[in-house]
N, C-alpha and C positions, 0 to 999 in steps of 0.2 A: 447743600453741594455748591450752589451758586455763591453763597457767602464765603465758603472756604476757598473757592477759586479766587474771589476778590481779594481776600487776605493774602493769599499766596502771590498774587500779582504785585501788591505793595511790598512784600518781602523781597521779591526778585528785583524790583526797582531800586530798593535800598542797597542790595548786594551789588547791582550793576553800577550804581553811583559811587560806591566805595571803591570798586575796581577801577573806575575811570579816574577818580581823584588820585588814587595811589599811583597809577601809571603816569599821569601828568606831573604830579608833584615830585615823585621820586625817580622817575626814569626819563621822561621826555624833557622837562625843563633843565635838569642838571646836565643833559647832554646837548645843550645849545639848540634845541628845537622848541616849537610851541604847538599847542593844540590848534584845531581848525574851528571854523564857525564862530559863534559869538564868544566862546571861551577864548579863542585866538585873539579876538578884538580886545577882550579884557586883559589878556596877557600883554599885548602891545601897550595898552594904556598904563598898566602897572610898571612896565619896563621904562617907559618914557617919562613917567611922572614920579616914580619912586613910591607910589602908594602900595599898600598891602594888596596882594593878589585876590584873596578871598572876597573882600567887599567889592572889588571891581567886577568880579565874576557875577555876583548876585545883582549888582546895580545895573549891569548891562542886560541881564536876562529879564529883569522886572517888566520892562515895556512889552516884551514878547509874551510873558505870562498873561498880562492883561489882554493883549490882542488875542491870544489863544482862547481865553475865557469867552470873549465876545463872538468868536467864530466857531470854535471847536467844542464848547460846552463845559459844564461843571466837572464831569468825571475826568476829562483830559486835564483840566487845569489843576485839579487836586494832585494827580499823578505827576504832572510836570513840576508843580511847586515842591512836592516832596522830593523828587529827584534832584532838583536844583539846590534845595536846602542841604541835603545830604552831601551832594557834590561840593558845595561851598565849605561846609564844615570839614569834609574830608581833606580838601586843599589846605585849610587852616591847620588841621592836625598834622598831616603828613609833612608839611613844610618844616615842622620842628623835629622831625624824626631824623636822627643821624644815620642815613643810609646812602650808599653810593654803589652803583653798578659798575664795577671796574672792568670795562671791556671797550672795544672800539665804538665810537659814536654811532657808526652805521648800524652795527649789530644791536646796540642798546635801543636806538630809535626804532628799528624794525620790530624788536620784541615789545617795546612800549606801545607802538601802534597797534600790534596784534592784541595786546592785553586791553588796551583802550577800546578797540573794536568789539571785543568780547563783552565788556561791561556795557557798552552802548547797545549792543544787540539784546541783552537781557532787558534793558529799559524799554526799547522799542517794541519788542515782542509782547510786552505786558502793558502796552498802551500808554507809556510815558515818554518823556523827552527831556533832555537837558541842554539842547542846542537851539537857540532862538532862530538860527538860519533855517532850520527845518520847519519851524512854525511859520516863518515869513514866507517860505516857498509854498507851503500848503495854503496860506491865505491868498497869495497871488494866483495860484492855480485855481482855487475855488472861485475867486472873483471873476477870473477869465471864463471859467466854465459856466457860471451863472449868467454872464453877459452874452456869451456867444453860443451856448448850448453844446459846446464841444468839450472833449476831455483832453487834459494836458498832463505831461509828466513833470515832476518837480526837478528833474535832473538839470535842465539849463539854468534854473534859478540858483540851485546849490553850487553849480560849477562857477557861475559868475560871482557869487558872494565870496566863495573861497579863493577865487583868483584875485579879487581885490585885497583880501587879507594877506595873501602871500606876496603880492606886489608891494604892499605897504611894509611888510617885514623886510623885503629886499632893499628898499630905499631908506628905511628908518633904523634898522638893526644891522644886518649884513647879509651877504649872498649865501654864506654857509648855512645860517639859520633858516633862510627861506627854503633852500634845497632840502635840508633835513626835515623841515616841517612838511614839505610836500611829500616826502617819504612816509611820514606819519599818516597823512591823509590817504595816500594810496593803499597802505597796508590796512589801516583801520576800516576804510570803506569796503575793501575786499572781504574782510571778515564779516562786516555788517551785511553786505549783500548776500553772502553765503547763508547766514542764519536767519535773515528776514525775507529772503527771496526778492531782492531788489525793492526795498521799501519805497524808493523814490518813484517807482514806475506806477502806471495805471493798473488798478486791480479790477478784474471781471468777476462779479459775484453771480453765480447761477443758482437760482432758488426753485426747488420743486415744491409745489404747494397746492392745496385745495381751497385756500383762502386768499386768492390773489388780490381781490379788491381792497381788503383791509391792509395787507402788506404794502401795496402800492401807495395807499393813503398815508401810511406811516413814513414810508421812504420820502414821499413828497414833503410832508410836514417837517420831518427831522433832518433830512439831508438835502432837501430841495433838488432831488434827482428824479428822473423818470425811468421807465423800464421798457424793454421789449418783451412782449407777451407771445408765447407760443403754446398751442394746444399739445398736450402730451398724454401718454397713457402708461400706467404702471402695470406690471404683470399681476400684482396682487391688489394694489390700491385702486386700480381702475383709472377713470378720467381725472386728470389734474391739469395744472398749468405750469409751464416753465417760464420763469422771469429772468431776464438778463439785465444787470445794472452795472455801470462803471463808476468806481469811486476811487478815492485816494487811500493810502495805507492808514492815515490817521482817522479816517472815517469808518474803518473796519469795526472798531468796538461798538459804535452806534448801530451799525448794520447787524452785528451779532445779537445785540439786545432786541432789535426789531424782530429778528427771526425767532429768537427764543421765546418771545411773547405770543407766538402763533403756533400752537401745537399741531403736529402733523406735517410741519414744514422742515426741510433740510436744505443745505446749500453746499456748494463747492466754491473755492476761491482760486483764481489763477492770475498770473502776471501777464500783462499785455505790453509788448514793446512799442507797438505803434498801431494807430487806428487810421485806416485809409478812407478818404471820402471822395 
């Protein structure tokens, strides 16, 4: 069952990457807009230098894949590498396809942003990523959390990164491209937030278990996180413990593996907008 689930995750990542590359190559770029994040950086480089887009996309993403491996682990890196490879090959393939969406730029870009967001949602929900800005944001948040002991949202980092991308588009390409690209970002992120329950926000994991010590040990070793422990009692199971832990969206797959390795434990995940201290 677990093996089948793992295979399905890779299949959905491939489908999502194909959807994203289709949207960028055949809808967004032909209508004078660009993608956001590190793909947007690659598109700017391609437009300014005349280099082919597909190699630029992969070259920009490579450093983030390496950084992701060092911070987020092997499983995430495999999925991120697969997604970025399929996305790059998809860009290369679709650039040669004679297709044009004959409609207003505004409508085309809005549809392209929604289709892009749907593809990225598939990737994110299955533990992958094809945007280096999300990896960068997660690394910054993780470093800050490790240093201060507090939990931070990825939203400010992602907003700052993409603001720099669109400012660059505004001054190096033109204002229309910058505004259309901003529309892509707004529509795509609205779709992603809907299907991933605000992936950039802090996640609260509540674990009900009769094996708290070993779970806490694994969480500390694999995620460098601590937990709040509360005594609880089940109507059937009897005495147990409730653990509460705060993590990022990209750490959820590791947390799921930890919980699945401890029989008799189950958990819920909720989105936290803010933690007051």
